[in-house]
C-alpha positions in Angstrom: 226.7 206.7 205.6 224.1 205.8 208.2 224.7 203.4 211.0 222.1 200.9 209.7 223.5 200.9 206.2 227.1 200.4 207.5 226.0 197.6 209.8 224.1 195.9 206.8 227.2 196.2 204.6 229.4 194.7 207.4 227.0 191.9 207.7 227.0 191.2 204.0 230.8 191.2 203.8 231.1 188.9 206.7 228.6 186.5 205.0 230.5 186.5 201.8 233.7 185.9 203.5 232.2 183.0 205.5 230.8 181.5 202.2 234.2 181.8 200.5 236.1 180.3 203.4 233.7 177.4 203.5 234.4 176.2 200.0 236.5 173.1 199.8 239.1 174.4 197.4 242.8 173.4 197.1 242.5 171.0 200.0 245.4 168.7 200.9 244.7 165.0 200.3 244.4 162.9 203.5 244.2 159.1 203.9 241.3 158.3 206.2 240.0 154.7 205.3 237.1 153.4 207.5 237.1 150.0 205.8 239.7 147.1 205.7 241.0 145.1 202.9 238.9 142.1 201.8 241.2 139.5 200.3 239.6 136.0 200.4 242.1 133.3 199.4 245.3 134.7 197.9 248.5 133.1 196.6 251.1 135.2 198.3 254.3 136.0 196.3 257.5 136.6 198.1 258.8 138.4 194.9 259.7 142.0 195.5 257.2 144.4 193.9 258.3 147.8 192.9 255.8 150.7 192.5 256.3 153.6 190.2 254.5 156.9 191.0 251.2 156.7 189.1 250.3 159.4 186.6 247.0 161.4 187.0 245.3 161.1 183.6 242.0 162.7 184.6 240.7 165.7 182.5 240.6 168.0 185.6 243.4 167.0 187.9 242.3 169.4 190.7 238.7 168.2 190.8 238.1 165.4 193.3 234.4 166.0 194.3 231.2 168.0 193.9 228.3 168.7 196.1 225.1 168.6 193.9 222.4 168.8 196.5 221.5 172.1 195.0 221.5 171.4 191.2 221.7 175.1 190.4 224.6 175.8 192.6 227.1 172.8 192.7 230.1 173.2 195.0 233.3 171.7 193.9 236.0 170.1 196.0 239.5 170.7 194.6 243.0 169.8 195.6 246.5 171.0 194.5 248.1 167.7 195.5 249.2 165.1 193.1 246.4 162.5 192.9 248.7 160.0 191.1 251.4 160.0 193.7 248.7 159.8 196.4 247.2 156.7 194.8 250.4 154.8 194.3 251.7 155.6 197.9 248.5 154.2 199.5 248.1 151.4 197.1 251.6 150.3 198.0 250.8 150.6 201.7 247.8 148.3 201.1 249.9 145.8 199.3 252.2 145.7 202.4 249.1 145.3 204.6 248.2 142.4 202.5 251.6 140.7 203.3 253.3 141.5 200.0 256.9 142.6 199.7 257.2 146.1 198.2 260.5 147.7 197.4 261.7 151.1 196.0 263.8 149.6 193.4 265.1 146.4 191.7 261.6 144.7 191.9 260.9 141.3 190.3 257.9 143.2 188.9 257.0 146.8 188.4 253.5 148.2 188.9 252.7 151.2 186.8 249.4 153.1 186.8 247.3 155.9 185.5 244.5 157.3 187.5 241.5 157.8 185.3 238.9 158.5 188.0 239.1 159.8 191.6 235.9 161.5 192.4 233.1 161.9 194.9 229.5 162.9 193.8 227.5 164.1 196.8 223.7 164.2 196.5 221.8 162.7 199.4 224.8 160.5 200.1 228.6 160.6 199.3 229.3 158.2 196.4 233.0 157.8 195.6 234.6 156.0 192.6 238.3 155.3 191.8 239.7 153.8 188.7 243.2 153.1 187.8 244.7 151.7 184.6 247.4 149.3 185.8 250.4 147.5 184.1 252.5 144.9 185.8 255.8 144.7 183.8 259.0 142.8 184.1 262.3 144.6 184.7 263.0 144.1 181.0 259.8 145.9 180.1 257.6 142.9 179.1 253.9 143.5 180.1 252.7 140.6 182.3 249.2 142.1 183.0 247.4 145.3 182.0 243.9 146.3 182.9 241.6 148.6 184.8 241.0 148.3 188.5 238.0 150.0 190.0 236.5 150.5 193.4 233.5 152.3 194.9 232.4 153.5 198.3 229.2 155.2 199.7 228.3 156.8 202.9 225.9 159.2 204.6 227.2 162.2 206.3 226.7 165.9 207.0 226.6 168.0 204.0 229.7 169.2 202.2 232.2 168.0 204.9 235.7 167.4 203.9 236.2 164.4 206.3 233.4 162.6 204.4 235.1 163.1 201.1 238.4 161.9 202.5 236.8 158.7 203.9 234.9 157.8 200.7 237.9 158.3 198.5 240.1 156.3 200.9 237.5 153.5 201.1 237.1 153.4 197.4 240.9 152.9 197.0 240.8 150.1 199.6 238.0 148.4 197.7 240.0 148.9 194.4 243.1 147.1 195.9 240.8 144.4 197.4 239.4 143.6 194.0 242.9 143.6 192.3 244.4 141.3 194.8 241.5 138.7 194.6 242.2 138.4 190.8 244.1 135.1 190.1 245.5 136.7 186.9 246.8 139.7 188.8 248.3 137.4 191.4 250.1 135.5 188.7 251.5 138.7 187.2 252.8 139.8 190.6 254.6 136.4 190.8 256.4 137.3 187.4 254.1 135.0 185.3 252.5 136.3 182.2 248.9 135.5 181.2 
């Protein structure tokens, strides 16, 4: 095999290896919000709020984003982490930031959830959307509130960069919690009152 052919093959192998390494597959989930909670006027409840780990009810649990700048060659962003556990952990942290009392067990109310959307679509911008079907139940199992909470976030950024996916998904989660905690019905349910 000639020197030029060998060099060309080596360059092609290096290019394929670089392309494969650049794909955002099986990435760990990271919490990187760039926005803060927006609560407005809120009736704070001193009652302890218990969170259960949320379930991931999405059709493709590993898929969290997709770059569609080249319509013929979309590039996926996937994770092996548990999206449901990630969402419930960080939603609970946001409740704490809002001044609510969260506990591991023996809460006055229990927040349960199913993640139905957790995805970023990248075209010219990063557009993230999060949706969680939530139930607030009493320790005896009575449903005090049930509904879907959603949040969106958008940003510009360099193409197909993992940090941008993290930030948009985190900000969409912050916006989801902001909208939930501004709801008077949801606040009543957290205080143990049914609709």
